[in-house]
C-alpha positions, 0 to 999 in steps of 0.5 A: 625523415620528418615526413616519415616521422609525421606519418608514423606518428599519425598512424601510431596515434590513430592505431592507439586511439582505435584500440583504446577508445572503444574499451574506454567508451564501454567502461564509461558507459558501463559505469554510467549505466550502473548508476543511472539504470538502477535509479530509473528502474527504482522509480518505475517500480515504485509507481507500478507497485502503487498502482497494483501488483498485476500492472507492476510486472508489465510496466517493469518489463516495458521500462526495461525493454525501452531502456535496454533498446535505447542505451544499454549495450549487449554486455549490459543487457545480460545483467539487466534481468538480475538487477531488475528482478532484485529491485522488483523483489525489494520493492514488492517486499516493501510495498505489497504488505503495506497495501494488503494491510490497508486493504484488509483493514478497510474491508474488515471495517466495512464488513464489521459495520455491515454486520454489526449495524443491524445487531446494534439496531435490534439491541437498541430496540429491545433495550428501548422496549424493556425500558418502556415496560419497566417504566410503565410497571414502576409507574403502575406499582407506584400508583398502586402503592400510593392507593394502598397507602391512602387506603391504609391511612384512611383506615388508620384515621377513620377506623370503622366502628 
């Protein structure tokens, strides 16, 4: 009787374990993947977005495929594309405008310097020549007025007879 009871207990435990463990393992794996997979994808997406947008899609696909081949069961593989797409969009929406703004600002600054520098040099040269001409004219005028003043003083102090 005890032998039959031991055999039946052993069979029942085995049968219960075989029925319960795969579902429990899948559930734990799913929970683990729901936590670990988005974190891994976010890290890879951030690095790729900083490198440049064209490289971003290739790196994300490679990361998703490598992670999927290593630890994602078939059930989770169906969910990976939508999670990855959502994370890619969020990262692109966040990083790309900043990157574009910085690149545009740098390019505009470079173009402004390249186009304004010759104009500033021409304006400086024109201003220098006008200042020199004005200085020379004022000096000439001062000398002429001094001579005229001297002549008028001569006529005033030494009138002609």
